VOMI-876600 format. One line per 4 residues: number of its first residue (from 1); for each residue x, y, z of C-alpha. Coordinates in steps of 0.5 Angstrom, whole numbers, plus 2048, in hexadecimal, padded with zeros to 3 digits. Layout:
<recs>
NUM) X,Y,Z ~ ...
</recs>
This chain:
<recs>
1) 800,800,800 ~ 803,807,7FE ~ 804,80C,803 ~ 7FF,812,803
5) 804,817,805 ~ 809,815,800 ~ 804,815,7FB ~ 802,81C,7FC
9) 80A,81E,7FD ~ 80C,81A,7F7 ~ 807,81E,7F2 ~ 80A,825,7F4
13) 811,824,7F1 ~ 817,829,7F1 ~ 814,82D,7EB ~ 80D,82E,7EE
17) 810,82F,7F5 ~ 814,835,7F1 ~ 80E,837,7ED ~ 80A,838,7F4
21) 80F,83B,7F7 ~ 80F,841,7F2 ~ 807,841,7F2 ~ 807,842,7FA
25) 80D,846,7FA ~ 810,841,7FF ~ 817,83E,7FF ~ 817,837,7FC
29) 81A,834,802 ~ 814,837,806 ~ 80F,834,801 ~ 812,82D,801
33) 812,82D,809 ~ 80B,830,809 ~ 808,82B,804 ~ 80B,825,808
37) 807,827,80E ~ 801,829,80B ~ 800,822,808 ~ 800,81E,80E
41) 7FC,824,812 ~ 7F6,823,80D ~ 7F7,81B,80D ~ 7F7,81C,815
45) 7F0,820,814 ~ 7ED,81A,810 ~ 7F0,815,815 ~ 7EC,818,81A
49) 7E6,819,816 ~ 7E6,812,814 ~ 7E5,80F,81B ~ 7DE,80F,81A
53) 7DA,80C,814 ~ 7D7,813,813 ~ 7DD,817,813 ~ 7E0,811,80E
57) 7DA,813,80A ~ 7DC,81A,80A ~ 7E3,819,808 ~ 7E1,815,802
61) 7DC,81B,800 ~ 7E2,81F,800 ~ 7E6,81A,7FC ~ 7E1,81A,7F7
65) 7E1,821,7F6 ~ 7E8,822,7F5 ~ 7E9,81C,7F0 ~ 7E3,81F,7EC
69) 7E5,821,7E5 ~ 7EC,81D,7E6 ~ 7F0,81B,7EC ~ 7F5,821,7ED
73) 7FB,81D,7EF ~ 7FB,81B,7E7 ~ 7FA,822,7E4 ~ 7FE,827,7E9
77) 803,82A,7E5 ~ 7FD,82C,7E0 ~ 7F9,82F,7E6 ~ 7FE,833,7E8
81) 801,835,7E1 ~ 7FA,839,7E0 ~ 7F8,83E,7E4 ~ 7F0,83D,7E4
85) 7F1,836,7E5 ~ 7F6,837,7EB ~ 7F1,83C,7EE ~ 7EB,837,7ED
89) 7F0,832,7F1 ~ 7F2,836,7F7 ~ 7EB,839,7F7 ~ 7E8,831,7F8
93) 7EE,82F,7FC ~ 7EC,835,801 ~ 7E5,831,802 ~ 7E8,82A,802
97) 7ED,82C,807 ~ 7E8,82F,80C ~ 7E4,829,80B ~ 7EA,824,80D
101) 7EC,829,813 ~ 7E6,82C,815 ~ 7E7,831,81B ~ 7EE,82F,81B
105) 7F0,833,814 ~ 7F2,839,817 ~ 7F7,836,81C ~ 7FA,831,817
109) 7FB,837,812 ~ 7FE,83B,818 ~ 803,835,81A ~ 805,834,813
113) 807,83B,812 ~ 80B,83B,819 ~ 80E,834,817 ~ 810,836,810
117) 811,83D,810 ~ 80C,83F,80C ~ 807,845,80C ~ 800,844,80E
121) 7FD,845,807 ~ 802,840,804 ~ 801,83B,809 ~ 7F9,83B,808
125) 7FA,83A,800 ~ 7FF,834,801 ~ 7FA,831,805 ~ 7F5,832,800
129) 7F9,82F,7FB ~ 7FB,829,7FF ~ 7F4,827,801 ~ 7F1,825,7FA
133) 7F8,821,7F9 ~ 7F7,81E,800 ~ 7F0,81C,7FE ~ 7F2,81A,7F7
137) 7F7,815,7FA ~ 7F2,812,7FE ~ 7EE,811,7F8 ~ 7F3,80E,7F5
141) 7F5,809,7FA ~ 7ED,807,7FB ~ 7EC,806,7F4 ~ 7E6,806,7F0
145) 7E1,804,7F5 ~ 7E3,807,7FB ~ 7DF,806,802 ~ 7DF,809,809
149) 7E2,802,80C ~ 7E7,802,807 ~ 7E9,809,808 ~ 7E9,808,810
153) 7EE,802,80E ~ 7F2,806,80A ~ 7F3,80B,80F ~ 7F4,807,815
157) 7FA,803,811 ~ 7FD,80A,80F ~ 7FC,80D,816 ~ 803,80C,818
161) 806,80F,812 ~ 801,815,812 ~ 803,816,81A ~ 80B,815,818
165) 80A,81A,813 ~ 807,820,817 ~ 80B,825,81A ~ 80C,825,821
169) 806,827,825 ~ 801,827,81F ~ 7FE,821,821 ~ 7FB,824,827
173) 7F6,828,823 ~ 7F3,822,821 ~ 7F3,81E,827 ~ 7F8,819,824
177) 7FE,816,828 ~ 804,814,825 ~ 807,80C,825 ~ 80B,80D,82C
181) 805,810,82F ~ 800,80B,82D ~ 805,806,82F ~ 806,809,836
185) 7FE,80A,837 ~ 7FD,802,835 ~ 803,800,83A ~ 800,805,840
189) 7F9,802,83F ~ 7FC,7FB,83F ~ 7FF,7FC,846 ~ 7F9,7FF,848
193) 7F5,7F9,846 ~ 7FA,7F5,84A ~ 7FA,7F9,850 ~ 7F2,7F8,850
197) 7F2,7F1,84F ~ 7F7,7F0,855 ~ 7F3,7F4,85A ~ 7ED,7F0,859
201) 7F1,7E9,85B ~ 7F5,7EC,860 ~ 7F0,7EB,866 ~ 7EF,7E4,864
205) 7F7,7E3,864 ~ 7F8,7E6,86B ~ 7F2,7E2,86E ~ 7F5,7DB,86B
209) 7FC,7DD,86E ~ 7F9,7DE,875 ~ 7F5,7D7,874 ~ 7FC,7D3,872
213) 800,7D7,878 ~ 7FA,7D4,87D ~ 7FA,7CD,87A ~ 802,7CD,87A
217) 802,7CF,881 ~ 7FD,7CA,884 ~ 801,7C4,881 ~ 807,7C7,884
221) 804,7C7,88B ~ 801,7C0,88A ~ 808,7BC,888 ~ 80D,7B9,88D
225) 814,7BC,88E ~ 819,7B8,88B ~ 821,7B8,88B ~ 823,7BB,885
229) 826,7B6,880 ~ 82D,7B8,87D ~ 82E,7B5,877 ~ 835,7B2,875
233) 83A,7B7,872 ~ 83A,7B6,86B ~ 841,7B7,867 ~ 842,7BE,865
237) 841,7C0,85E ~ 846,7C5,85B ~ 842,7CB,858 ~ 843,7CC,851
241) 848,7D1,84E ~ 844,7D7,84C ~ 843,7D8,845 ~ 845,7DF,842
245) 840,7E1,83C ~ 843,7E2,836 ~ 844,7EA,834 ~ 83E,7ED,830
249) 83F,7ED,829 ~ 840,7F3,826 ~ 83C,7F5,820 ~ 841,7F6,81A
253) 840,7FC,815 ~ 83D,7FA,80E ~ 83F,7FE,808 ~ 839,801,804
257) 839,803,7FD ~ 835,809,7FC ~ 831,80C,7F6 ~ 837,80F,7F2
261) 83C,80A,7F4 ~ 83E,80D,7FB ~ 83F,809,800 ~ 83E,809,808
265) 840,805,80E ~ 83B,804,813 ~ 839,7FF,818 ~ 832,7FB,818
269) 82E,7FF,81D ~ 831,806,81C ~ 82D,80B,81A ~ 831,80C,813
273) 830,804,812 ~ 828,805,813 ~ 827,80B,80F ~ 82C,809,809
277) 828,802,809 ~ 821,805,80A ~ 822,80A,804 ~ 825,804,7FF
281) 81E,800,801 ~ 817,801,7FE ~ 815,803,805 ~ 811,809,805
285) 812,810,809 ~ 812,813,80E ~ 816,80F,813 ~ 81A,811,819
289) 821,80F,81B ~ 824,811,822 ~ 82B,814,822 ~ 830,80F,825
293) 838,812,826 ~ 835,819,826 ~ 836,81D,82D ~ 837,824,82F
297) 83B,828,834 ~ 837,828,83A ~ 831,82E,83A ~ 834,830,833
301) 832,82F,82C ~ 839,82E,82A ~ 83B,827,827 ~ 840,823,82A
305) 846,821,825 ~ 844,819,826 ~ 83D,81B,823 ~ 840,81E,81C
309) 841,817,819 ~ 839,815,81A ~ 838,81C,817 ~ 83D,81B,811
313) 83A,814,80F ~ 833,817,80F ~ 835,81C,80B ~ 838,817,806
317) 831,813,806 ~ 82D,81A,804 ~ 832,81C,7FF ~ 831,815,7FB
321) 829,816,7FC ~ 828,81D,7F9 ~ 820,81D,7FA ~ 820,81B,801
325) 81D,820,806 ~ 81F,81F,80D ~ 81D,822,814 ~ 821,823,81A
329) 81E,823,821 ~ 821,824,827 ~ 81F,822,82E ~ 821,823,835
333) 81F,820,83C ~ 81B,823,841 ~ 820,826,845 ~ 820,82E,846
337) 81C,833,843 ~ 817,831,83D ~ 818,837,839 ~ 81F,837,83A
341) 81F,82F,838 ~ 81B,831,832 ~ 820,836,82F ~ 826,831,830
345) 822,82C,82C ~ 821,831,827 ~ 828,833,827 ~ 82B,82C,827
349) 827,82A,821 ~ 829,830,81D ~ 830,82E,81F ~ 830,827,81B
353) 82C,82B,815 ~ 832,830,815 ~ 837,82A,815 ~ 834,827,80F
357) 833,82D,80B ~ 83B,82E,80C ~ 83C,827,809 ~ 838,829,803
361) 831,828,804 ~ 82C,82D,802 ~ 829,831,808 ~ 822,830,805
365) 822,828,805 ~ 822,828,80D ~ 81D,82B,812 ~ 81E,82C,819
369) 81A,82C,81F ~ 81B,82C,827 ~ 816,828,82B ~ 81A,829,832
373) 817,824,837 ~ 811,822,833 ~ 810,81B,831 ~ 815,817,836
377) 816,810,834 ~ 819,80E,83B ~ 818,810,842 ~ 81B,817,844
381) 81B,814,84C ~ 821,810,84A ~ 828,813,847 ~ 828,80D,842
385) 821,80F,840 ~ 823,817,83F ~ 829,815,83B ~ 824,811,836
389) 81F,817,836 ~ 825,81C,834 ~ 825,81A,82D ~ 826,81D,826
393) 821,819,821 ~ 822,819,819 ~ 81B,819,815 ~ 81B,817,80E
397) 815,81B,80C ~ 816,819,804 ~ 81A,814,800
</recs>
């Protein structure tokens, strides 16, 4: 099944992105970044609505409106090339976006503008353009005989990729949690259920223990006291010599050949290995990777010298895949002032981008975001957990 986010973004290639940037009076990078957020935001709206059969029917109605006269995904260059067609597309798209987002349309436009550095009017136009494309992608995926249940199944299957492509914080507008939050909620519910079940049987366990103790005491009182019998001594058996486990095997680096002939030496399990094999596969974007061997000076955004090979490897990979769009996201633990943590995480993500740009990656290919202490992946009550939460992530937004 095709990735809906990737289908929309793939329809707007570099040439059309440059044309839109000229039309909207914005930079190509801002338009590309805004579109990468607008598509999953609209799909999140569809996902939220399709949670009920009535909402799924409404989304199907919007799909029907979008593809009347032909699927916009199949004729986008022509629609954008003619002023009358473009005006009609954007006018229709405004209504479709409102239909998908409802009362969230205004906040989504504001979020797009802040996230991509767009003017409010350009963000609204970009959302209007993306709406028919998103509905066209849904229409293609559903085929010629769409049904409400088919739409619900489609969007449920795409949930992880939609939420993964949303910019940080935007999912809260739709009441949708990320994969980490969902897993955490499930774990909490399971623990609560276990505690509830144990509480029900605890009184019975205590009563049984008391009865057993009384029986044992009564039997002990009625028995004769006899001299203890000392068993004959057994010959001593020497204890076995301690066995020293073999040292853990070190994973040897592998040499991978990138498109264009360049090679990199990376260890399986490292971020370089993960990103390179992902980009060489047919697995759809977006996908998130956590940096390893990437450290900063304490309370600083300055990278340690040992971190440079990791950044250099990723820059080499991105050079070999010039169409890839990425996002660097910084996180901290919950120690200190939340506002200062947010500022620090922003600065750390920006540092990684700056290093990659210095290594030859175009600045408009890399977005950055700082989330501070949000979305912890471990318990902040322990030093080990806090160390895991102080992380930097690389999200491959588009392949």
